[in-house]
DRENTI-881493 format. One record per atom (N, C-alpha, C, O): residue in one letter; x, y, z. Coordinates in steps of 0.001 Angstrom, whole numbers, plus 500000, padded with zeros to 6 digits. Example, Ala and Ser with C-alpha at 12.3 -4.5 7.8 and 13.67 -1.06 7.14 Angstrom:
A513190494310507800A512300495500507800A513200496700507800A514236496681508465S512850497750507080S513670498940507140S512900500030507870S513409501138508039
END
This chain:
M500852498803500000M500000500000500000M500888501248500000M501848501339500766K500557502197499137K501333503431499060K501120504272500308K499986504540500704Q502224504687500925Q502141505473502146Q501731506903501840Q502258507521500915M500778507439502627M500310508809502419M501385509791502858M501944509671503949K501671510767501995K502648511797502322K501967512902503114K501047513557502624L502424513100504332L501822514116505178L502290515508504768L503442515669504364P501428516515504862P501829517884504528P502843518424505521P502945517942506649S503604519448505081S504689520004505887S504208520522507228S504910520390508231H503008521117507261H502554521712508514H502277520665509586H502138521006510761I502193519377509191I502017518311510164I503370517724510560I503640517549511749T504224517419509583T505530516832509890T506441517808510617T507329517383511355Q506239519119510424Q507074520134511063Q506392520783512265Q506793521862512699A505375520136512797A504564520741513854A505387521253515043A505129522368515495P506370520497515581P507126521012516742P507871522311516440P507847523239517248E508540522387515271E509273523607514935E508313524763514675E508581525899515066I507205524472514020I506215525519513760I505674526072515074I505487527281515215L505425525188516029L504925525632517321L505939526525518024L505572527542518613R507224526145517962R508267526975518584R508306528358517951R508404529367518649Q508230528398516620Q508268529685515927Q507002530496516194Q507050531721516300F505869529797516301F504617530490516597F504691531165517962F504238532297518126M505260530472518931M505406531054520266M506345532264520225M506141533247520938F507382532176519376F508272533334519197F507487534521518640F507624535642519131Y506668534279517618Y505903535370517008Y504840535918517957Y504478537091517875Q504349535085518844Q503411535572519846Q504074536579520784Q503429537513521261K505364536381521043K506104537314521893K506546538549521107K506407539678521580S507079538325519903S507659539444519150S506624540461518707S506973541613518450Q505363540068518612Q504325541038518222Q504141542130519272Q503550543173518992H504648541889520480H504525542879521557H505844543620521807H505934544416522741W506845543370520998W508121544058521168W507972545567520965W507028546032520326S508914546312521515S508996547743521235S509618547947519860S510158547016519262R509533549183519370R510146549488518076R511653549238518117R512224548748517143Q512293549564519220Q513732549365519333Q514081547875519334Q515087547476518746Q513272547063519979Q513512545619519964Q513383545066518549Q514143544183518151I512421545585517791I512267545160516388I513522545524515596I514050544698514852L513993546748515755L515185547191515027L516415546385515420L517227546048514559D516566546073516688D517702545272517135D517655543875516508D518677543339516079Y516454543299516464Y516309541970515867Y516611542019514371Y517302541145513848Q516098543035513686Q516356543163512246Q517848543296511970Q518363542678511038N518538544090512764N519985544241512575N520711542910512742N521606542588511960S520334542142513749S521003540859513983S520735539884512850S521637539161512426K519494539859512352K519160538935511259K519805539365509942K520227538516509157L519885540679509691L520536541159508472L522021540806508474L522551540355507459K522685541006509591K524107540660509667K524305539156509466K525263538719508829E523398538397510010E523473536935509905E523280536463508471E524057535645507980I522248536971507792I521953536493506436I522974537004505436I523297536295504482V523493538216505622V524513538750504713V525819537959504849V526459537639503848A526208537648506080A527418536852506288A527274535463505670A528203534947505048Y526110534876505848Y525853533539505307Y525863533561503774Y526493532714503140A525159534535503186A525080534621501728A526460534863501115A526791534289500077G527253535703501753G528585535984501233G529498534781501257G530453534711500484K529219533834502130K530062532642502256K529555531471501418K530352530728500846Y528240531303501344Y527691530069500779Y526876530234499499Y526567529233498853V526516531456499105V525655531649497942V526471532238496796V526979533352496925P526615531517495666P527490531969494573P527219533385494097P528159534153493892Y525945533750493916Y525630535089493411Y526159536160494356Y526808537111493919Y525884536011495647Y526298537026496611Y527794536971496900Y528404537993497213R528378535801496799R529815535690497001R530559536556495975R531494537282496311K530117536458494717K530746537263493664K530371538732493786K531218539609493623L529081539004494077L528620540387494194L529382541115495295L529836542241495089F529526540500496443F530194541160497556F531672541390497271F532256542368497740Q532276540485496501Q533662540696496076Q533749541887495132Q534649542719495245D532799541959494192D532812543037493201D532612544409493841D533233545385493421I531746544490494857I531476545791495480I532338546005496731I532196546998497445E533233545045496971E534181545124498092E533454545276499440E533800546122500265L532452544438499625L531710544430500880L532336543405501825L532406542218501506D532781543861502966D533355542991503995D532225542557504931D531757543346505752T531792541311504806T530649540847505595T530964540788507091T530052540864507915S532230540656507447S532589540573508862S532387541896509589S532226541919510809S532396542997508840S532194544308509464S530855544936509076S530606546103509377F529988544159508405F528671544649507993F527828544947509232F527714544100510118R527233546149509304R526549546614510506R525028546474510472R524347546881511412G524493545898509388G523047545733509321G522371546852508562G522808547220507471I521298547401509136I520506548431508457I521375549581507987I521163550110506896E522347549974508791E523207551121508484E524005550921507195E524307551897506507D524351549688506858D525178549413505679D524407548779504535D524996548444503506L523097548607504695L522333547862503697L522326548547502335L522266547874501307D522387549878502316D522385550607501046D523597550281500177D523592550575498982N524624549684500749N525800549317499963N525552548114499057N526339547840498151I524461547402499304I524120546217498510I523082546610497465I522062547200497822P523306546302496177P522330546670495133P521004545943495322P520944544884495947F519940546532494771F518643545877494774F518689544634493875F519479544559492934L517836543679494185L517689542464493376L516351542517492661L515310542634493307D516363542431491322D515111542443490575D514770541041490084D515612540142490083K513522540876489670K513035539563489266K513743539047488016K513923537839487868E514149539943487114E514824539501485899E516165538842486232E516519537811485659T516905539448487163T518181538856487573T517951537505488232T518658536541487941L516975537434489107L516683536175489780L516253535112488783L516705533969488859R515382535477487850R514889534494486890R516002533967486000R516080532764485755S516865534853485514S517896534451484550S519110533787485204S519909533145484523R519249533944486537R520437533399487215R520036532611488459R520717532665489484Q518946531892488363Q518372531243489535Q519337530283490223Q519384530226491452E520105529531489441E521007528537490035E522062529196490924E522530528583491883E522439530442490614E523473531122491395E522984531541492779E523791531868493650F521666531534492987F521115531930494281F520947530746495237F520593530935496401I521198529539494757I521058528351495597I522324528176496426I523427528141495881A522167528067497730A523312527973498639A524055526656498460A523457525633498126D525365526694498685D526185525487498608D525727524443499623D525967523249499445T525074524894500673T524645524019501765T523231523483501581T522674522899502511V522639523666500411V521222523378500206V520855521940500560V519750521683501037H521780520995500330H521463519584500579H521379519261502066H520898518191502441D521838520168502910D521768519948504358D520562520639504989D520379520586506205L519749521279504172L518696522143504711L517278521612504488L516309522307504792D517144520403503968D515824519836503676D515000520823502842D513865521160503181A515612521276501739A514959522258500879A514047521584499865A514307520463499428R512986522272499502R512054521782498496R511966522768497349R512076523980497536V511766522226496161V511625523066494974V510174523528494853V509245522722494919E509996524825494676E508673525381494409E508742526149493102E509470527136492988K507984525693492122K507958526370490819K506719527240490748K505606526787491015T506926528476490391T505807529400490261T506042530288489057T507178530652488753S504964530634488373S505093531556487248S505000532989487701S505264533900486916G504630533217488952G504566534580489469G503336535321489004G502634534878488095S503080536455489632S501861537215489341S501915537910487991S500885538377487506T503081537990487373T503178538584486037T503578537555485005T503985537911483899G503467536270485351G503800535231484398G505281534999484269G505701534349483312T506096535490485174T507538535285485127T507894534040485920T507780534059487145P508319532960485280P508543531698485991P509739531796486936P510769532377486591L509595531231488112L510677531167489076L510761529758489638L509744529104489868R511979529304489854R512217528008490491R512874528302491831R514039528697491890L512123528107492896L512578528501494221L512988527283495034L512423526200494884M513979527477495898M514361526475496879M514005527037498254M514574528038498688I513078526402498924I512626526862500232I513026525816501271I512605524662501181D513833526206502254D514316525214503210D513319524989504352D512343525724504505K513594523960505137K512694523533506205K512433524647507217K511295524859507634H513484525353507608H513339526414508596H512471527547508065H511664528112508803S512633527877506796S511839528936506189S510369528526506090S509475529339506327R510128527277505743R508751526795505665R508079526877507031R506921527283507138A508810526489508074A508246526539509425A507934527970509842A506896528231510450N508831528898509516N508592530301509841N507380530849509109N506585531594509682K507239530480507837K506094530954507061K504792530423507662K503835531178507833Y504753529134507981Y503556528558508595Y503234529234509919Y502073529524510206A504281529490510741A504068530087512059A503548531514511945A502619531896512657A504145532309511047A503685533683510837A502271533696510257A501449534547510596Y502013532736509380Y500675532586508799Y499670532233509892Y498555532755509922A500087531328510799A499196530912511885A498857532082512801A497732532189513290R499832532959513031R499559534142513852R498521535034513179R497589535513513824A498693535254511861A497725536073511127A496352535415511122A495328536091511214Y496340534094511014Y495083533343511032Y494385533500512380Y493163533629512453R495177533487513433R494610533658514769R494027535058514921R492969535231515527W494718536059514369W494188537420514400W492827537488513706W491978538303514068A492628536623512705A491366536623511955A490260535855512658A489132535808512167G490570535245513813G489542534571514585G489606533060514562G488703532399515075Y490657532496513976Y490765531041513882Y491360530447515153Y492305530993515723S490799529327515587S491337528560516710S491906527254516176S491273526627515327P493073526819516636P493701525594516114P492743524402516145P492107524114517159G492662523720515001G491805522550514894G490404522836514416G489658521906514111A490022524103514343A488661524453513932A488461524189512440A489415524192511661L487223523966512064L486879523700510672L486982524972509839L486556526044510269R487564524840508623R487700525967507689R486900525690506425R486587524545506100F486580526769505723F486006526680504376F486940527438503448F487124528645503608V487537526745502473V488587527313501636V488138527331500177V487736526306499628V488213528510499556V487872528675498144V489098529220497422V489423530401497542K489773528357496674K490939528768495891K491214527705494843K490418526779494682G492334527820494120G492651526862493068G493126525530493629G494136525467494330F492389524463493316F492766523125493773F492957522169492593F492866520953492761S493219522709491407S493326521855490224S494462520851490326S494359519744489798E495552521229491004E496698520334491127E496528519327492260E497010518199492155S495857519709493332S495854518888494545S494570518096494781S494571517157495577K493475518453494106K492207517777494351K491614517242493053K491593517936492037S491136516007493096S490496515417491916S489034515820491818S488452515795490733K488431516197492958K487039516623492969K486949518151493009K487870518830493463D485835518665492530D485642520119492480D485362520709493856D485672521876494098W484786519933494751W484483520392496099W484409519168497010W484297518036496539G484472519411498321G484379518280499232G484918518630500609G485109519798500947Y485158517579501398Y485700517736502741Y487023516990502828Y487089515805502503D488077517675503265D489406517104503451D489584516834504932D489749517765505720V489551515564505316V489597515209506729V490970515486507326V491069515872508491L492048515290506530L493393515497507046L493631516953507425L494293517236508424R493095517872506635R493260519308506892R492034519924507570R492013521123507850N491034519119507828N489792519581508450N489268520835507761N489102521883508384M489010520704506459M488504521848505718M487496521404504666M487618520334504070I486507522249504460I485625522139503302I486281522949502199I486721524073502442Y486356522408500999Y487057523125499924Y486184523233498681Y485296522417498437L486472524272497909L485824524497496618L486874525005495654L487536526008495922N487031524321494535N487986524742493512N487459526001492829N486393525977492213S488198527092492937S487732528371492381S487625528345490864S486970529210490283S488252527377490213S488149527257488757S486919526466488323S486645526346487129R486184525931489284R485029525082488950R483762525590489631R482928524802490077M483626526901489705M482517527481490457M481275527682489594M480837528810489370N480708526560489108N479413526662488452N478313526613489514N478599526392490691K477097526812489117K476001526920490075K475820525629490865K475578525661492071E475938524501490186E475738523212490861E476769523003491968E476408522656493092N478040523209491662N479086523014492662N478943523985493829N479131523609494986C478610525231493519C478461526233494573C477313525895495512C477433526053496726L476199525429494953L475057525080495798L475351523847496653L474953523786497817E476040522878496081E476352521664496834E477299521957497993E477090521476499107V478344522751497729V479279523051498812V478623523973499843V478951523913501028A477698524823499392A476989525706500323A476145524895501305A476027525261502475K475560523794500831K474798522920501725K475697522344502811K475316522271503979L476907521934502402L477852521361503362L478313522418504370L478427522146505565V478574523622503865V478991524717504750V477870525073505737V478124525306506918S476655525112505248S475514525440506108S475322524382507184S474909524700508300K475614523138506863K475431522047507817K476528522027508881K476249521857510068L477803522206508438L478937522045509353L479390523354509994L480066523340511023K479024524480509396K479317525810509959K480794526008510333K481127526108511514P481668526064509338P483089526333509615P483286527689510277P482512528620510053S484331527792511097S484526529015511879S485161530131511069S485032531303511423I485839529787509996I486540530815509223I486500530453507749I486560529279507385Y486398531476506901Y486458531304505456Y487825531784504985Y488386532733505531E488350531116503965E489694531455503466E489721531343501950E489070530466501382G490474532229501282G490645532092499843G490732533410499115G491226534401499653Y490244533416497878Y490298534595497025Y489050535450497235Y487928534944497196A489250536731497454A488133537616497771A487086537636496658A485888537524496922R487545537781495416R486579537854494316R485827536541494126R484686536542493664S486458535416494480S485775534126494371S484634534025495380S483617533389495104F484797534647496546F483698534653497511F482521535487496991F481361535172497260I482827536537496256I481749537319495634I481012536470494604I479782536486494547D481760535730493792D481136534860492790D480303533769493453D479223533431492970L480801533215494560L480046532194495286L478707532759495746L477663532132495570H478750533936496329H477508534563496797H476529534761495643H475337534491495785N477026535229494507N476151535473493358N475507534189492836N474396534219492307Q476206533064492985Q475663531788492515Q474593531236493440Q473673530560492981I474696531512494741I473793530854495698I472757531783496324I471848531306497003K472865533092496115K472071534058496891K470565533884496762K469829534217497691D470093533371495631D468651533211495442D468107531951496098D466893531786496215E469001531056496528E468532529770497043E468984529467498468E468337528681499160C470089530079498924C470507529831500305C471418530954500785C471980531711499994K471543531036502100K472390532055502709K473286531377503735K472811530596504560L474580531673503686L475533531069504597L475594531855505903L475418533073505922S475846531133506993S476016531803508274S477324532571508291S478248532246507545S477409533575509126S478602534420509180S479725533719509947S479499533240511058P480925533649509375P482061533062510091P482673534084511042P482252535240511077R483674533652511815R484375534588512692R485169535605511888R485296536763512286G485702535166510758G486480536056509899G486616535462508518G486416534263508323I486960536309507553I487206535874506178I488648536251505846I488990537432505788F489471535261505634F490912535421505466F491241535297503984F491088534221503406V491693536394503356V491873536392501903V493305536735501525V494034537371502286Y493692536295500322Y495049536510499825Y495057536380498307Y494033536072497698G496228536619497694G496412536343496272G496124537488495326G496484537407494151E495487538551495791E495143539664494905E494935540921495740E494749540861496956T494970542052495058T494709543320495724T493243543397496141T492345543135495341V493016543753497384V491653543910497889V491300545395497862V491782546170498689T490468545779496922T490040547170496825T488986547452497897T488367546524498416P488779548735498230P487718549056499206P486354548519498784P485566548092499628G486075548538497480G484791548036496998G484635546543497224G483572546081497639I485695545785496949I485658544340497176I485495544054498662I484681543217499053R486268544750499489R486189544547500942R484766544800501453R484200543974502170D484203545935501082D482874546292501571D481828545264501133D480941544895501902H481950544809499882H480954543877499354H481029542531500076H480002541989500486V482245541990500234V482409540695500903V481908540776502343V481194539888502809Q482285541846503045Q481877541988504442Q480360542124504571Q479764541621505524K479750542795503622K478299543003503689K477543541701503457K476632541372504217V477910540956502414V477109539771502062V477354538602503008V476481537747503159F478527538544503651F478811537435504562F478746537847506034F478846536999506921G478579539142506295G478399539600507660G479582539348508564G479409539062509749S480781539451508023S481979539198508817S483118540054508294S483104540486507142H484114540300509160H485236541145508768H486180540391507840H486451539207508044L486677541082506824L487652540534505891L489057540877506381L489361542041506640F489909539863506508F491290540042506917F492202539807505713F492234538717505142D492935540845505344D493788540807504157D495179540294504519D495827540819505424F495631539260503802F496960538678504032F497766538780502743F497307538362501680Y498983539344502845Y499834539558501668Y501190538906501921Y501840539176502931S501608538051500998S502950537475501062S503310536958499682S502482536971498772H504549536501499526H505029535948498266H505564534546498489H505944534186499603A505590533756497423A506177532415497501A507655532479497864A508205531527498418E508302533610497550E509726533761497843E510021533908499342E511183533906499746N508976534034500162N509133534181501619N509978535392502001N510724535348502980S509863536461501238S510692537637501494S509901538841501966S510503539847502341V508571538782501964V507743539888502430V506473539331503068V506067538207502776M505849540122503941M504563539731504520M503888540956505129M504515541737505844I502601541110504831I501755542144505428I500502541456505936I499877540689505203C500127541718507181C498961541070507784C498025542110508381C498435543213508744E496769541730508472E495763542577509098E495512542081510514E495241540899510728K495602542982511473K495389542637512869K493914542795513252K493121543313512466P493548542350514456P492149542498514893P491657543936514932P490448544166514927D492573544923514970D492136546319514950D491702546779513566D491327547937513383G491754545863512580G491311546189511229G492340546928510395G492025547422509313R493573547009510891R494632547693510158R495711546706509723R495965545705510392R496340547011508586R497390546143508054R498762546659508466R498988547865508566Y499679545708508707Y501007546069509180Y502079545239508468Y501857544088508093L503253545869508295L504432545135507844L504858544182508952L505012544597510101M505051542911508621M505488541934509623M507009542005509740M507731541216509131E507475542958510529E508895543292510555E509732542355511420E510941542546511555D509095541343512007D509848540276512647D510005539081511709D510627538080512064F509432539195510506F509524538137509484F510500538498508369F511138537624507781F510611539802508081F511493540265507002F511877541717507258F511287542386508107Y512880542199506509Y513233543615506614Y512668544353505404Y513059544063504273P511752545305505621P511118546029504510P511810547355504198P512329548040505079E511795547688502905E512233549006502427E511253549485501380E510517548682500807L511232550787501120L510431551355500049L511334552080499078L512207552848499481I511120551830497781I511796552594496734I510834553667496267I509709553365495870C511258554898496311C510405556019495923C509883555813494504C510656555529493588A508581555957494327A507961555752493024A508220556940492107A508025558088492508E508660556673490879E508943557745489917E507678558534489597E507722559745489378A506531557813489573A505280558492489224A504812559436490330A504071560382490062K505239559186491571K504800560007492701K506000560310493594K506003559938494768P507020560981493054P508256561181493826P508090562047495065P508876561957496008A507063562883495055A506901563807496182A506033563232497293A505855563864498335E505493562041497075E504567561461498046E505335560619499055E505808559528498737E505450561121500244E506193560430501290E505419559203501774E504198559238501920G506152558128502016G505522556918502516G504911556049501447G504165555121501756Y505214556332500182Y504673555537499074Y505821555061498197Y506710555841497855G505805553799497837G506852553301496955G506777551802496761G505903551135497313E507703551279495971E507766549843495715E508313549129496944E509318549544497522L507649548064497329L508069547301498500L509267546419498152L509258545690497160V510287546504498986V511504545701498844V511663544883500119V511478545400501221G512006543602499968G512122542754501145G513428541994501206G513943541543500183T513961541854502405T515110540979502655T514634539849503557T514135540088504657S514791538622503086S514301537470503842S515241537139504994S516462537214504854F514666536776506123F515448536433507306F515744534938507412F516748534557508013Y514898534088506843Y514912532694507253Y515255531665506175Y515567530524506514N515210532021504900N515435531002503870N516916530922503494N517383531676502640Y517642530020504122Y519075529894503873Y519370529073502613Y520488529111502100A518396528347502124A518606527591500887A518721528511499682A519433528208498725M518008529649499735M517984530583498609M517647531972499136M516541532465498913P518584532606499830P518284533907500446P518199535031499424P518954535067498453F517262535952499662F517103537133498806F517347538376499649F516748538549500711I518229539233499166I518580540457499874I518163541658499033I518598541800497891R517326542518499591R516815543721498917R516088543346497617R516404543850496539Y515122542463497753Y514379541899496621Y513190542793496263Y512316543031497097K513160543283495033K512096544167494563K510862543351494200K510937542430493387T509724543692494806T508516542896494628T507660543301493432T506852542507492949R507836544547492944R506977545131491914R505594545510492446R504725545921491678D505394545376493733D504158545826494369D504432547117495136D505522547320495671Y503426547979495178Y503588549283495823Y502711549372497070Y501590548864497096V503233550016498085V502475550198499317V502526551658499735V503422552408499347R501539552039500537R501500553374501119R501438553206502637R500543552548503166L502396553807503317L502470553689504768L501736554838505447L501620555931504893A501247554578506644A500583555620507434A501615556626507931A502752556243508206P501252557901508055P502203558923508531P502727558636509936P503906558857510215D501869558151510810D502274557860512186D502873556463512243D502157555469512128Q504192556391512423Q504870555097512463Q505515554879513830Q506648554406513922S504795555224514876S505326555097516231S505165553690516797S505777553353517810K504332552857516136K504119551506516632K505298550609516261K506144550977515445N505339549424516878N506467548520516591N506468548047515143N507521548011514506F505300547685514615F505160547355513201F504572548561512474F503600549152512945R505142548928511346R504632550075510606R503325549728509897R503178548650509321E502388550658509954E501064550427509377E501057550688507872E501681551630507385V500336549831507150V500191549939505700V498768550389505378V497801549715505731L498651551528504710L497332552046504362L496757551373503122L495550551147503037S497625551052502154S497133550431500926S498233549596500292S499422549854500482I497814548593499537I498721547730498776I498275547752497329I497122547444497026E499173548111496442E498874548092495012E499667546952494391E500803547124493950G499053545815494368G499717544633493830G498928544050492688G498622544725491704R498607542795492837R497943542079491764R496461542402491691R495741542266492680M496006542829490524M494591542994490261M494404542855488752M494376543844488019D494278541624488314D494132541336486895D492666541334486487D491764541373487324D492457541287485164D491140540954484659D490877539486484997D491677538842485676Y489785538985484532Y489502537566484705Y489177536951483351Y488810537652482408I489317535641483269I488919534911482068I487451534545482232I487077533872483192L486628534986481298L485206534686481341L484943533428480513L485082533440479290M484570532365481178M484356531091480506M483024531085479756M482111531825480125P482895530266478712P481639530202477955P480422529884478821P479307530287478489D480626529159479939D479490528828480811D479238529881481881D478387529691482750G479985531010481823G479756532107482745G480685532146483946G480679533130484687R481486531106484164R482420531117485286R483514532160485052R483871532465483914K484036532700486158K485138533656486093K486389533010486679K486358532484487792I487481533049485935I488740532465486384I489731533603486600I490063534336485668Y490205533742487848Y491106534835488182Y492574534433488146Y493444535279487941F492854533157488342F494241532686488402F494368531410487589F493633530449487818A495301531394486635A495511530189485832A496965530073485397A497276529344484455E497859530789486079E499240530867485619E500059529607485870E501111529425485259G499594528740486757G500381527557487100G500718526676485912G501683525913485962A499936526770484842A500193525950483660A501555526235483055A502130525367482398L502083527435483263L503379527794482676L504541527102483374L505659527083482859G504279526541484534G505340525862485264G505832524615484577G506872524071484950Y505101524149483576Y505505522942482867Y506574523214481808Y507165522273481278A506827524468481498A507714524813480391A508985525486480886A508979526186481898E510064525268480166E511331525931480441E511568527011479393E511070526919478271G512328528030479765G512721529053478811G511739530184478632G511903530998477723I510707530263479484I509747531365479407I510233532496480303I510462532295481496V510390533683479727V510807534858480489V509594535503481155V509645535850482335A508518535662480416A507287536243480941A506139535823480039A506351535396478904A504921535946480554A503757535503479805A502545536345480141A502529537092481120Q501532536208479305Q500309536993479477Q499180536293478746Q499370535786477641Y497986536263479371Y496812535669478744Y495920536774478196Y495569537712478913I495556536659476921I494652537615476273I493404536860475837I493479535979474981Q492253537200476421Q491011536587475963Q490418537486474894Q489845538535475189D490563537060473654D490120537876472524D488813537396471910D488218538098471093E488361536206472294E487066535688471886E486467534935473059E487174534576474001T485169534697473003T484495534033474111T485103532674474413T485183532267475572D485531531969473367D486055530618473559D487520530497473149D487994529403472843H488236531623473144H489633531571472683H490543532404473575H490187533505473997L491730531858473854L492733532525474676L494053532537473916L494549531493473494T494618533738473746T495959533857473183T496952534002474323T496785534859475190V497981533172474326V499017533216475346V500245533899474759V500961533310473950N500488535148475169N501686535867474736N502878535393475559N502792535298476784L503979535100474893L505160534590475577L506404535381475179L506655535608473996I507160535789476160I508522536266475929I509435535110476328I509397534635477463V510258534666475376V511054533462475631V512532533747475402V512906534764474819E513350532833475870E514785532909475682E515277531623475037E514506530692474801E516564531590474760E517153530392474179E516918529213475116E517119529328476325G516505528115474577G516184526961475399G514696526659475395G514282525554475748F513876527653474991F512445527396474881F512176526600473612F512771526858472566S511286525645473714S510960524788472579S509463524765472347S508671524834473286A509086524666471075A507662524555470739A507066523272471295A505845523128471348N507913522341471707N507418521115472327N506711521408473654N505982520564474175S506931522610474194S506293522981475451S504820523345475276S504059523308476242Y504411523694474066Y503032524122473849Y502007523079474307Y501055523432475003P502175521808473937P501200520807474414P501167520689475941P500107520462476523L502338520846476595L502390520754478049L501645521915478698L500916521731479673I501840523140478135I501130524303478663I499622524148478436I498816524439479319T499259523682477234T497845523465476922T497226522468477886T496109522666478364Q497956521396478169Q497477520389479114Q497231521009480492Q496227520716481142G498153521864480927G497985522536482213G496803523479482212G496083523571483207L496589524187481102L495461525109481011L494129524366481027L493180524791481686V494069523260480301V492835522469480287V492529521933481683V491372521863482096K493586521557482400K493398521045483756K492777522106484651K491964521788485519R493157523375484446R492666524463485275R491370525074484767R490522525489485556L491219525128483444L490092525856482869L489021524953482269L487884525382482074G489379523705481977G488437522819481316G488631522829479808G489475523566479298P487864522024479091P488080521840477645P487328522813476738P487358522653475518S486660523810477298S485782524651476469S486485525805475772S485863526498474966L487779526037476060L488518527119475416L489526526572474415L490077525485474591R489753527353473357R490838527079472413R492031527959472791R491855529052473330F493239527481472510F494437528208472903F495361528413471713F495571527508470904S495912529625471620S496943529940470635S498135530533471365S497981531130472430F499322530371470795F500541530889471417F501221531869470472F501288531657469261K501724532950471065K502344534002470275K503626534463470960K503595534901472110I504744534365470260I506013534845470794I506091536349470543I505968536793469401V506295537136471602V506303538593471480V507573539145472121V508240538469472904S507890540389471768S509061541041472352S508715541776473641S509585541995474484E507443542158473800E506988542783475038E505506542489475229E504779542232474270L505076542531476478L503690542235476800L502829543489476698L503336544609476760E501541543291476544E500613544413476437E500447545097477791E500437544439478832R500319546398477766R500127547179478984R498753547829478977R498144548038477928K498281548144480184K497051548915480307K497378550398480233K498547550783480231D496345551228480174D496555552676480104D497329553189481303D498031554197481213S497201552490482434S497905552896483650S499400552618483578S500170553081484420G499808551849482552G501212551496482425G501547550138483009G502639549619482777K500612549542483775K500858548241484372K500686547132483335K499948547276482361T501382546031483572T501324544876482680T500585543761483390T501203543018484153P499285543615483171P498523542562483858P498797541195483257P499214541076482105F498556540170484053F498759538808483583F497593538365482706F497783537601481760I496384538841483016I495191538505482245I494578539784481706I494365540735482458I494287539818480388I493579540931479764I492384540358479025I492530539508478147R491207540831479388R489975540362478748R489503541417477766R489263542563478148K489368541034476495K488991541985475444K487600541723474888K487256542227473819I486813540959475585I485466540665475104I484444541302476023I483241541173475792
END
């Protein structure tokens, strides 16, 4: 009999618990304690990267950075920013020489702009992410062991469109399969079992409500925990109104280099015990203080550390920064169009299909007909047309068989009037 592989949050439970207890204490630190901790972690990760990570070993030699005398925040400006293009094109150079001793796992992601990344996330970093996530979950009203209702993409992990996962104690609904029948069936299960917290994509909860509102109404959970996209004031107000519960916004990246969480006071904060944040002044708004591109330095991932990593997301900080964690007024990150399926379903995320192909620099989905999707690709040497069937297979797995797909090699992706390059553009 094939042995069931337990998820990381179960096999790493003791370490996650230790880190969770640490985060329970650090959330009450003073601002000076936060700064002292950040300085110690920055000195630690810079020294480690300079010794064990090929990219940083060469970079520090080139800029003549002596890691033994590096002072932390005070000297951080001496290290250049890291952009996604450098990381994507030189990914192997960011893997530490010690990676085989760190129980690291490969995570492939195409990213929010279709830029594929192959990440190595070590055991300690995974535990820290789970622990910080658990703290944010607790702020949203979750108690350990309580039943959850999760609406997000399950095309890779679940064979059914909806159901109950006993191992994770959750009711789930695949956001790519939200037709009326599936929504009503899962709503019956939710109404019967009454999970304490809802989790997933904010816009998918709006679609769920629209599918079931004429036939049933769900009870209000303790909180609604959302991630994966920018939550506009309109989306927040709508979700909170129809479900009668507060929406808690959670922001992080697969790279484990940034995190913003919403506390019970209804305000979002930089999790400055998880990473070191910086802002790059925005060219479009140079005079606006407290606004800029978010840059993160990871504290915990020694398998593939990122120092001064540019996220391409913009945040606006509150003027009063006297608290230990700095408050975030707004996040301008991912907010794409959606793919409108012939049967009326809306698909907000489908980029995982690109993970099957090598040599893709960036990608973009253009829905130019009701039943047709053009996939724009920027590629490099090493990309092969043999990848098209693999990408198509991944898209069908996520979207179903009702769409036709075409591929187009381009030199640049289409932009909106705002200048942003969305991953999905709907032209119908």
